[in-house]
C-alpha positions in Angstrom: 0.4 -0.7 45.5 2.1 -3.3 46.1 1.6 -6.5 47.1 2.8 -6.2 51.1 0.9 -2.8 50.9 -2.2 -4.5 49.8 -1.9 -7.2 52.4 -1.3 -4.2 55.4 -4.3 -2.3 54.2 -6.2 -5.9 54.2 -5.5 -5.7 57.5 -8.0 -3.0 57.8 -10.5 -3.4 56.3 -11.7 -4.5 52.4 -12.1 -3.3 50.0 -15.9 -3.5 47.5 -13.1 -3.9 44.2 -9.8 -5.1 43.9 -8.0 -5.2 40.4 -4.9 -7.3 39.8 -2.4 -6.6 37.5 0.9 -7.5 35.7 2.7 -10.6 35.5 2.9 -12.5 37.9 0.7 -15.4 38.9 1.6 -15.8 42.1 1.0 -12.5 43.0 -2.2 -12.7 42.1 -3.7 -15.8 43.1 -1.6 -15.0 46.6 -3.9 -12.4 47.1 -7.2 -13.6 46.0 -7.1 -16.4 48.3 -5.8 -13.5 51.3 -9.0 -11.5 50.1 -11.7 -15.1 50.3 -10.1 -15.7 54.2 -10.1 -12.1 54.9 -14.2 -12.3 53.7 -14.5 -15.4 55.5 -15.7 -16.6 52.5 -14.2 -19.8 49.8 -17.4 -19.3 47.5 -15.3 -17.9 44.4 -17.2 -17.3 41.4 -15.2 -17.4 38.3 -15.5 -14.8 35.1 -13.6 -14.2 32.6 -13.7 -11.7 29.3 -16.4 -14.0 27.3 -18.8 -13.2 29.5 -21.2 -10.9 29.3 -21.4 -7.6 31.2 -25.0 -8.5 31.9 -24.4 -11.7 33.1 -21.6 -10.3 35.1 -23.6 -7.7 36.5 -25.9 -10.2 37.3 -24.0 -12.0 39.4 -22.4 -9.4 40.9 -26.0 -7.5 41.9 -27.3 -11.2 43.6 -26.8 -13.2 46.3 -26.1 -17.2 47.0 -28.6 -18.9 48.1 -26.8 -20.7 51.3 -24.4 -17.5 52.1 -24.2 -14.1 51.9 -20.1 -13.7 51.3 -19.0 -14.6 47.8 -16.2 -13.0 45.7 -17.0 -13.0 42.2 -13.1 -13.2 40.5 -13.0 -12.0 37.0 -10.2 -13.8 34.6 -7.9 -12.2 31.8 -9.6 -8.4 31.8 -8.0 -6.4 30.2 -10.4 -8.1 27.2 -12.8 -5.8 28.0 -13.0 -2.2 26.4 -13.1 0.7 29.2 -16.9 1.1 29.0 -17.7 -2.5 29.6 -15.5 -2.1 32.8 -16.8 1.1 33.8 -20.8 -0.8 33.8 -19.0 -4.2 35.7 -17.7 -1.1 38.3 -20.7 0.2 38.7 -22.7 -2.1 40.3 -24.6 -2.1 44.1 -21.0 -2.5 46.4 -22.2 -4.2 49.0 -19.9 -5.3 52.3 -20.6 -9.2 50.9 -19.0 -9.0 48.3 -16.0 -8.6 46.1 -15.0 -7.6 42.8 -12.2 -8.8 42.0 -10.2 -8.7 38.3 -7.2 -10.0 37.5 -5.4 -8.4 34.3 -2.2 -8.6 32.2 -0.6 -4.8 31.8 -1.2 -2.2 29.2 -0.6 1.5 29.3 -4.4 1.9 28.5 -5.6 -0.8 31.5 -3.1 2.0 33.8 -4.7 5.1 33.3 -7.8 3.1 33.2 -7.9 2.1 36.8 -6.2 5.5 38.3 -8.7 7.3 37.3 -11.4 4.6 38.3 -10.0 5.4 42.0 -10.1 1.3 42.6 -7.9 -0.9 45.1 -5.0 -1.8 42.4 -1.9 -4.1 43.5 0.6 -4.4 41.3 2.1 -8.6 40.2 5.8 -8.8 38.7 8.5 -10.2 40.4 11.4 -9.1 41.5 12.4 -6.2 39.5 15.0 -7.1 37.1 18.5 -4.8 37.9 20.5 -6.7 35.7 18.3 -6.1 32.8 18.2 -3.4 33.6 21.6 -2.2 33.6 22.1 -4.3 30.5 19.1 -2.2 28.5 21.6 1.4 29.6 24.5 0.4 28.6 22.7 -0.4 24.8 21.5 2.3 24.8 24.4 4.4 25.7 25.8 2.6 22.5 23.1 5.1 20.7 23.6 8.2 23.2 20.6 7.6 24.1 19.4 8.0 28.6 16.0 6.4 29.7 14.3 7.5 33.4 13.2 5.4 36.2 10.2 5.5 35.4 10.7 4.3 32.0 12.9 1.3 32.7 10.1 0.3 34.6 7.5 1.0 32.0 10.0 -0.6 29.4 9.6 -3.9 32.0 6.5 -4.0 33.1 5.5 -3.7 29.5 7.5 -6.9 28.4 6.5 -8.6 31.1 10.2 -9.2 32.4 11.0 -11.3 29.1 14.7 -10.8 27.8 12.9 -11.7 24.6 10.4 -8.9 24.3 13.2 -6.8 26.3 15.3 -6.7 23.3 12.2 -6.2 20.8 11.0 -3.1 22.2 14.6 -1.3 22.7 15.1 -2.4 18.8 11.6 -0.2 18.9 13.1 2.3 20.5 16.0 3.3 19.3 14.4 3.3 15.9 11.6 5.7 17.2 13.7 8.1 18.5 16.8 8.3 16.7 16.6 12.0 16.6 16.4 12.3 20.7 18.6 11.6 23.7 16.2 10.5 26.3 14.3 7.7 26.1 10.8 8.8 27.8 7.8 6.9 29.4 5.4 8.3 27.2 8.0 7.0 24.2 7.9 3.2 26.2 3.7 3.4 26.6 3.8 5.0 22.3 5.6 1.4 20.9 3.2 -1.4 23.7 0.2 0.4 22.3 0.5 1.2 18.8 0.7 -0.7 15.6 3.1 1.7 13.8 6.0 -0.7 15.4 4.6 -4.0 13.9 4.3 -1.9 10.5 7.6 -0.5 10.3 9.2 -4.0 11.1 7.0 -5.5 8.6 7.7 -2.7 6.1 11.2 -3.1 6.9 11.9 -6.8 6.6 9.5 -6.7 3.2 11.9 -4.6 1.6 14.8 -6.7 1.5 13.2 -9.5 -0.3 12.3 -7.2 -3.3 8.9 -6.3 -3.9 8.8 -2.4 -4.8 5.5 -2.6 -5.9 3.5 -3.7 -3.2 5.7 -1.6 -1.1 4.7 1.4 -2.7 1.2 0.7 -1.5 1.8 -0.3 1.8 4.3 3.2 2.5 1.5 4.9 1.3 -0.4 3.7 4.9 2.9 4.7 7.3 2.7 8.1 8.9 5.6 10.7 9.5 6.5 8.6 12.4 6.0 5.1 10.3 8.4 6.5 7.9 11.5 7.6 10.7 10.8 4.8 12.3 11.9 2.4 9.6 14.2 4.5 8.3 16.4 4.5 11.6 15.8 0.9 12.4 16.7 -0.2 8.7 19.4 2.2 9.1 20.3 0.0 12.5 19.7 -3.4 10.7 22.1 -2.5 7.6 25.1 -1.3 10.1 24.4 -4.9 11.4 24.7 -6.0 7.8 28.4 -5.1 7.2 29.1 -5.8 10.4 28.3 -9.9 8.9 29.9 -9.2 5.7 33.0 -8.1 7.0 33.4 -11.9 8.6 32.7 -12.5 5.7 35.4 -10.7 4.4 37.9 -11.8 7.0 37.7 -15.9 6.3 35.3 -16.1 9.4 32.0 -18.4 9.2 28.7 -16.5 10.0 25.4 -18.0 11.6 22.0 -16.3 13.5 24.2 -16.7 17.2 26.5 -13.5 15.6 23.5 -12.2 14.2 21.6 -13.2 18.3 25.2 -10.9 19.2 24.2 -7.9 17.1 21.3 -7.8 18.5 18.5 -9.5 15.9 17.1 -12.5 18.5 14.6 -12.9 16.7 14.9 -16.1 15.4 13.8 -16.1 12.0 14.4 -13.1 11.0 18.2 -14.0 12.6 18.3 -16.5 9.6 17.2 -14.1 7.0 20.5 -11.8 8.0 22.6 -14.8 8.0 21.2 -15.6 4.3 21.0 -11.9 2.5 24.3 -11.6 4.3 25.7 -14.5 2.7 24.0 -14.2 -1.4 24.4 -10.3 -1.3 27.8 -8.7 -2.6 29.1 -6.1 -0.2 28.3 -3.2 -3.5 25.2 -3.6 -2.7 24.6 -3.5 0.9 26.9 -0.9 1.2 24.8 0.7 -1.5 22.0 0.6 0.4 23.0 1.5 3.7 24.1 4.7 2.0 21.1 5.7 -0.2 19.2 4.9 4.1 21.2 7.9 5.3 20.8 10.7 2.1 16.7 9.5 1.7 17.2 10.8 5.8 18.5 14.1 5.2 15.8 14.3 1.8 13.5 12.6 4.0 14.9 15.6 7.1 14.7 18.6 4.5 11.6 17.7 2.7 11.3 16.7 -0.4 8.4 14.5 -2.2 8.7 10.9 -2.0 12.3 10.9 -0.5 11.0 7.8 1.7 8.9 5.7 -1.2 12.4 5.7 -3.7 14.5 5.0 -0.8 12.3 2.2 -0.6 11.7 1.3 -4.0 15.6 1.8 -4.9 16.2 -0.6 -1.5 14.1 -3.7 -3.2 16.1 -3.3 -6.1 19.3 -4.4 -4.9 18.2 -7.4 -3.3 14.4 -8.2 -5.6 12.5 -6.8 -8.5 13.2 -3.4 -7.7 10.5 -0.5 -9.8 9.8 3.1 -10.3 8.5 4.7 -7.5 
């Protein structure tokens, strides 16, 4: 539920557990103050994810010396594993003690909270409709649509940060290269898997041209990772060629031009500009053609297609070698 529904619920009764999840700290602190008022106690015992479950349970199951009412607040509760959270929620419920948890958003926690049937409050700033419209427009250019549930999850996972939204949209475009619809499951997958981070790291290392190191790293990428890498690399080289065209037309380029094309990370934008300036257009075209050819070879099941392509591309920018 959202904060307004929580306020109405609190007028009827006080639940033994309240879990506030999301990025809006103002919402969380407002909720804590309302619980304190409803309970009639300003006694707040503050703990966090560095506290042991044993200490937390001891606090929950004990009474204060001069009061029979208190709130046990756990900050950064996302730091606990599901089994630890289950243990904490097993405390002996009583009318004088309220357990309040503050958590950052995560797909894992949302599923856990739903299964625990605890009262949960989503704490997010007003929905950014303009950001959502920009995301839909960007995906439309790639021939993709995103449903409302997936859009909400994307905003939540990205903590309403435009930089994180842009990065996660890039990941979605890479990992859903052959799909026209982006679902909530797709969004949650990119937020919980280290595979996407490996893909981005691998792609940029490929441009540094160390073939021997790439082959070892390629072995650690699974099928989704390899397809994601090809999709992301294809998009990158299209941006590189656009920047190269500007240079050919005697226009100067800098990181603002790279950002305008969707390379939002400052270090990556700087690397992109340097690479485009230092690399011949023929080499960029050759790398781009290699990616397109490899994508077809990969779908055809040709053995070693991905590793061979990575080595071939790295050879255009550095040491090269044979897979």
